[in-house]
C-alpha positions in Angstrom: 0.2 0.0 0.1 2.8 2.4 0.6 4.1 2.0 -2.7 0.9 2.2 -4.2 0.0 5.5 -2.4 3.5 6.7 -2.9 3.8 6.0 -6.7 0.7 7.2 -7.4 0.4 10.8 -5.5 3.5 11.6 -7.7 0.7 12.1 -10.8 -0.9 14.5 -8.4 1.3 17.4 -9.3 1.7 16.1 -13.0 -1.8 16.1 -13.9 -2.1 19.3 -11.9 0.8 21.0 -14.2 -0.8 19.6 -17.4 -4.4 20.9 -16.6 -3.6 24.4 -15.8 -1.1 24.7 -19.0 -4.2 23.0 -21.0 -7.3 24.9 -19.6 -5.7 28.4 -19.0 -2.3 29.1 -20.0 -3.5 30.3 -23.6 -6.5 32.2 -21.9 -4.0 33.6 -19.6 -1.4 34.8 -22.4 -4.1 36.2 -24.7 -6.7 37.7 -21.9 -4.5 38.6 -19.1 -1.0 39.7 -20.3 -2.4 41.0 -23.9 -0.4 38.6 -26.3 -1.5 38.4 -29.8 -3.2 35.0 -30.0 -1.2 33.7 -33.0 2.2 34.7 -30.9 0.6 32.9 -28.1 -0.4 29.6 -30.1 3.4 29.4 -31.6 5.0 30.3 -27.8 3.1 27.6 -26.6 3.9 25.2 -29.7 7.7 26.1 -29.5 7.7 25.2 -25.4 6.1 21.9 -26.2 8.4 21.0 -29.1 11.5 22.1 -26.8 9.9 19.9 -24.1 9.2 16.6 -26.6 13.0 17.0 -27.8 14.1 16.9 -23.9 12.1 13.9 -23.2 14.0 11.3 -24.9 17.6 12.8 -23.9 16.3 12.4 -20.2 15.1 9.0 -20.3 18.2 7.8 -22.2 20.6 9.3 -19.6 18.2 8.1 -16.6 18.3 4.4 -18.3 22.2 4.4 -17.9 22.2 6.2 -14.2 23.5 4.1 -11.4 23.5 6.1 -7.9 22.6 5.1 -4.5 19.5 6.7 -4.5 18.4 4.8 -7.8 18.3 5.7 -11.4 14.9 8.0 -11.5 14.5 9.6 -8.2 17.9 12.4 -8.6 16.3 13.8 -11.7 12.5 14.1 -10.2 14.5 15.9 -6.9 16.3 18.9 -9.0 13.5 19.3 -11.7 10.7 19.5 -8.6 12.8 22.5 -7.3 13.1 24.3 -10.4 9.6 23.6 -11.5 8.5 25.3 -8.0 10.1 28.4 -8.7 9.2 28.1 -12.7 5.6 28.2 -11.8 5.3 31.1 -9.9 7.3 33.2 -12.9 5.3 31.8 -15.3 2.2 33.0 -14.0 3.5 36.6 -12.8 2.2 38.9 -15.4 4.9 41.3 -16.7 4.3 44.5 -19.2 7.0 44.6 -22.1 7.7 47.5 -24.5 6.5 45.0 -27.7 4.8 42.2 -28.5 8.0 40.5 -29.8 9.8 41.0 -26.7 6.6 39.5 -24.3 6.6 37.0 -27.0 10.3 36.1 -26.6 10.1 36.2 -22.6 7.1 33.8 -22.5 8.5 31.8 -25.0 12.0 31.4 -22.8 10.2 31.1 -19.6 7.7 28.1 -21.1 10.9 26.2 -22.4 12.4 26.2 -19.2 9.6 25.2 -16.9 8.8 22.5 -19.5 12.5 21.1 -19.1 12.5 21.7 -15.4 9.2 19.0 -15.3 10.5 16.5 -17.9 13.3 16.0 -15.2 10.1 15.0 -13.1 8.0 13.4 -15.3 10.0 11.1 -17.4 11.8 9.2 -14.7 8.3 9.2 -13.1 6.9 7.2 -15.8 9.7 5.0 -16.2 9.0 3.6 -12.5 6.1 1.6 -13.6 7.5 -1.0 -15.1 10.3 -1.6 -12.6 7.8 -1.9 -9.8 6.0 -4.7 -10.8 5.7 -7.1 -14.0 2.1 -8.6 -13.1 -0.1 -8.0 -15.9 -3.2 -7.0 -13.9 -1.2 -5.5 -11.1 0.3 -2.9 -13.6 -3.5 -1.7 -14.2 -4.0 -1.5 -10.0 -1.2 0.5 -9.9 -2.0 2.6 -12.7 -5.3 3.0 -11.6 -3.8 4.3 -8.2 -1.8 6.9 -10.0 -4.6 8.1 -12.2 -7.0 8.5 -9.3 -4.2 10.8 -7.9 -4.0 12.3 -11.5 -7.6 13.1 -11.4 -7.5 14.9 -7.9 -4.6 16.9 -9.3 -6.6 17.4 -12.4 -9.4 18.7 -10.1 -7.1 21.0 -8.1 -5.7 22.5 -11.3 -9.0 23.2 -13.0 -11.4 24.1 -9.9 -9.5 25.9 -7.7 -7.2 28.3 -10.4 -10.1 31.1 -10.6 -10.9 30.9 -6.7 -7.2 31.6 -5.8 -7.2 34.5 -8.4 -10.2 36.0 -6.7 -9.0 35.7 -3.1 -6.9 38.9 -4.3 -8.0 42.3 -5.2 -5.2 42.7 -7.8 -5.9 40.2 -10.9 -2.3 40.3 -11.4 -1.5 39.3 -7.9 -4.0 36.8 -8.1 -2.2 35.3 -11.1 1.2 35.2 -9.5 0.0 33.7 -6.1 -1.9 30.9 -7.7 1.2 30.1 -9.8 3.3 29.9 -6.8 0.6 28.0 -4.6 0.5 25.5 -7.7 4.1 25.2 -7.9 4.2 24.3 -4.3 1.8 21.5 -4.7 3.9 19.8 -7.6 6.8 20.1 -5.2 5.4 18.3 -2.5 3.5 15.5 -4.3 6.9 14.8 -5.8 9.0 14.8 -3.0 6.4 12.6 -1.6 7.0 9.9 -4.0 10.6 10.4 -3.8 10.8 9.4 -0.4 8.0 6.8 -0.1 8.9 4.6 -3.2 12.3 2.3 -2.9 13.6 1.7 -6.4 13.9 -1.9 -7.5 18.1 -2.5 -7.6 18.9 -2.7 -11.0 21.6 -5.2 -12.1 21.3 -5.5 -15.5 24.1 -3.6 -17.5 23.9 -0.4 -19.7 22.5 -0.3 -23.5 25.7 -0.1 -25.9 23.7 1.1 -28.7 24.2 5.0 -29.3 21.7 7.6 -28.5 20.5 7.9 -32.1 20.5 4.0 -32.8 18.6 3.1 -29.5 15.6 5.5 -30.8 15.4 4.5 -34.2 15.4 0.8 -33.0 12.3 1.6 -30.9 10.6 3.3 -33.5 10.8 0.4 -35.7 8.8 -1.7 -33.2 5.2 -2.2 -34.9 3.7 -3.5 -31.6 4.9 0.1 -30.0 3.5 2.1 -33.0 0.0 0.8 -32.7 -0.3 2.4 -29.5 1.9 5.3 -29.9 0.0 6.9 -32.8 -3.5 6.5 -30.9 -2.2 8.1 -28.0 -0.9 10.8 -29.6 -3.9 11.4 -31.6 -5.8 11.3 -28.6 -3.5 13.7 -26.7 -4.3 16.3 -29.7 -7.8 16.3 -29.8 -8.3 16.0 -26.0 -5.5 19.4 -25.7 -7.7 21.4 -28.4 -10.8 20.6 -26.1 -9.1 21.6 -23.0 -7.7 25.0 -24.3 -11.0 25.7 -25.8 -13.5 25.3 -23.3 -12.9 28.3 -21.2 -13.7 30.5 -24.3 -16.7 28.4 -25.3 -18.4 29.5 -21.7 -17.2 32.7 -21.8 -18.2 33.8 -25.1 -20.6 31.3 -26.6 -22.7 30.9 -23.4 -21.7 34.2 -21.7 -20.7 32.4 -18.1 -17.6 31.9 -17.8 -18.2 31.1 -14.2 -20.1 28.3 -15.3 -16.9 26.4 -16.7 -15.8 25.7 -13.5 -19.0 23.3 -12.7 -18.3 22.0 -16.1 -14.8 20.8 -15.0 -16.2 19.6 -11.8 -18.6 17.1 -13.6 -16.2 16.2 -16.2 -13.4 15.2 -13.4 -15.8 13.8 -11.2 -17.2 11.4 -13.6 -13.5 10.7 -14.7 -12.5 9.8 -11.1 -15.5 7.6 -10.3 -15.4 5.7 -13.4 -11.5 4.8 -13.0 -12.0 1.8 -10.5 -14.9 0.4 -12.8 -12.9 0.8 -16.0 -10.2 -1.1 -14.0 -12.6 -3.9 -13.3 -14.0 -4.1 -16.9 -10.4 -3.9 -18.5 -9.9 -7.5 -16.5 -13.0 -8.9 -19.0 -12.6 -7.5 -21.9 -8.9 -6.0 -21.8 -7.4 -2.8 -22.0 -7.3 -1.9 -25.7 -11.3 -2.8 -25.9 -11.7 -0.4 -22.9 -9.7 2.2 -24.2 -11.8 2.5 -27.7 -14.7 2.4 -26.1 -13.8 5.5 -23.9 -12.3 7.5 -26.6 -15.7 7.0 -29.0 -17.6 8.1 -25.6 -15.6 11.1 -25.8 -16.1 11.5 -29.5 -20.0 11.7 -29.1 -19.8 13.6 -26.1 -17.6 16.5 -27.9 -19.8 16.8 -30.7 -22.9 17.1 -28.8 -21.3 20.0 -26.7 -20.0 22.1 -29.5 -22.9 21.6 -32.1 -26.2 21.4 -29.7 -24.6 23.3 -27.0 -25.5 26.8 -28.4 -28.8 25.7 -28.8 -29.7 23.8 -25.6 -28.1 26.2 -23.2 -25.0 26.0 -20.7 -27.0 23.4 -18.5 -26.9 21.0 -21.0 -23.1 21.9 -21.7 -22.3 21.0 -18.4 -24.1 17.5 -18.4 -22.6 16.5 -21.5 -19.2 17.2 -19.7 -20.3 14.6 -17.1 -20.8 12.2 -19.8 -17.5 12.9 -21.4 -15.7 12.2 -18.0 -17.2 8.7 -18.5 -14.9 7.9 -21.9 -12.3 10.5 -20.4 -11.4 8.1 -17.4 -9.9 5.5 -19.7 -7.8 7.9 -21.4 -6.4 8.6 -17.5 -5.4 4.5 -16.8 -5.4 2.5 -20.4 -2.5 3.9 -22.0 -0.3 4.1 -19.1 -1.3 0.6 -18.0 -0.5 -0.5 -21.7 2.9 1.1 -22.2 4.9 -1.3 -19.3 3.4 -4.4 -21.1 5.3 -3.0 -24.4 8.3 -2.3 -22.5 8.5 -5.9 -21.3 7.2 -7.3 -25.0 10.6 -5.2 -25.9 12.7 -6.8 -23.1 11.6 -10.3 -23.9 11.8 -10.5 -27.7 15.2 -8.4 -27.6 17.2 -9.9 -24.6 19.5 -7.3 -24.5 18.5 -4.9 -21.6 15.5 -3.0 -20.3 14.8 0.2 -22.2 12.0 1.6 -19.6 13.3 5.2 -19.9 13.3 5.2 -23.7 10.0 4.2 -24.1 8.7 6.3 -21.3 10.1 9.2 -23.0 9.3 8.5 -26.6 5.7 8.4 -25.1 5.9 11.5 -23.4 7.4 13.0 -26.4 4.7 12.1 -28.6 2.1 13.4 -26.1 3.9 16.6 -26.0 4.0 17.2 -29.9 0.4 16.5 -29.8 0.0 19.2 -27.0 2.3 21.4 -29.2 0.0 21.0 -32.3 -3.0 21.2 -30.8 -2.1 24.7 -28.7 -0.9 26.2 -31.7 -3.8 25.2 -33.8 -6.2 26.6 -31.3 -4.3 29.7 -31.2 -3.9 30.1 -35.2 -7.8 29.2 -35.5 -8.6 31.9 -33.3 -6.5 34.2 -35.0 -7.7 33.0 -38.4 -11.1 33.8 -37.4 -10.5 37.1 -36.3 -10.6 36.2 -32.5 -9.8 39.5 -30.4 -10.7 39.4 -26.8 -12.2 43.0 -26.5 -14.7 42.2 -29.0 -15.7 38.6 -30.0 -17.5 38.8 -33.5 -19.8 35.7 -34.7 -17.2 34.8 -36.9 -14.8 34.4 -34.2 -17.1 32.3 -32.1 -17.2 29.9 -35.3 -13.5 29.6 -34.9 -14.3 28.7 -30.9 -17.2 25.9 -31.8 -14.9 24.1 -34.5 -11.9 23.6 -31.8 -14.2 22.3 -29.0 -15.8 19.4 -31.4 -15.2 18.6 -35.0 -11.6 19.2 -35.6 -10.6 17.4 -32.4 -13.1 14.6 -33.5 -11.0 13.9 -36.6 -7.9 13.0 -34.3 -10.4 11.0 -32.1 -11.5 8.8 -35.2 -8.0 8.2 -36.7 -6.5 6.9 -33.1 -9.3 4.5 -32.8 -8.8 3.2 -36.1 -5.1 2.5 -35.7 -5.6 1.5 -31.9 -7.6 -1.9 -33.6 -4.1 -3.0 -34.7 -2.7 -3.3 -31.2 -1.9 -7.0 -30.3 -1.0 -7.5 -26.8 -4.1 -8.7 -24.5 -3.7 -10.6 -21.2 -3.6 -14.1 -22.7 -0.6 -12.5 -25.1 1.1 -11.4 -22.4 1.2 -14.0 -20.1 2.2 -16.4 -23.0 5.0 -14.2 -23.7 5.7 -14.4 -20.2 5.5 -18.1 -19.7 7.8 -19.0 -22.8 10.6 -16.2 -21.6 10.7 -18.0 -18.0 11.0 -21.4 -19.3 13.6 -20.2 -21.8 
């Protein structure tokens, strides 16, 4: 239980971070510090692409690290400290003399923040396949992790505006919010560092070079059959995350109701995690994931296309329905990845590469996030979005990034995920063959 809780709580800070970045950062840049939408979207894309580049490097290095404290935890400790300070700076509004200077400042700070959190997230993700090799126990351990993740998402989604509202100055409110959230990220990571005892690694380091290692992994068809859907689902979900606050503020005319919609979305996500864990034992992880993202697809289309006619109450209800499907996105992909790591270790019989796989997994998700954030900013600019005056044309752009465009990513992901081969029987036969060799 110490291991389950200690491992799980680490993702509280992680999902808090991703939630704030996904739901609020674009809005903060355009409406609080006044950065033009196209520049804001480009800054976030650059930051995410840089973030993605640092992921494989961190995974490669951590796989080869040997210290008395383990392979992963030293990086997590350093990254957590830097993340705390960068979060406060990121959300402290500044006034610079030109849009270009503001763009450069935001881009540099966002890149630094993402690099710091990479030092936390990549080693953290690499811990899971090291803690257990049991097929169902990995799903259970992932369930603990994702339960904390949803709590982190709750904190990141529901407390941002209330914390800002505690202060008479909007600028001070955003700054204090960033500092508080940075502290939560710091302490959740420290809890994992001190609760988890890393298994002693007796294997040898990979002899392959950096480029050849990653090129070899990217040839794995089994890996790609899960990686591409994960990336597409991330892209669609990130587009919706960044667009919802605009939809409630300017389509429904009720920005405050956005908080209630998030509570509905995340409550149903949290409640359904143990249900999906049990269902996956019967029908498998892939089937659960495909069903969940199909539910998300239906929900976002209902929300974006019927929300304008049926009103904000309908929007909140649909967000609750979407949470049932989103719950699988929290659990299944992170439970699938350790099985792929085991598949690679068994078929290659040449050392384990948890960090490499985890870094590529996160790399692809951040590319998806980068593309989503950039598309949101560019589409808003294309449709003439201006925070001072929201035209009817701009509202069409907001509707598009809340449903129809994300749906295309969902459909592509579900189609490719059909080809993923590892189920419980496949996995157990693979392990038995290894043990009998």
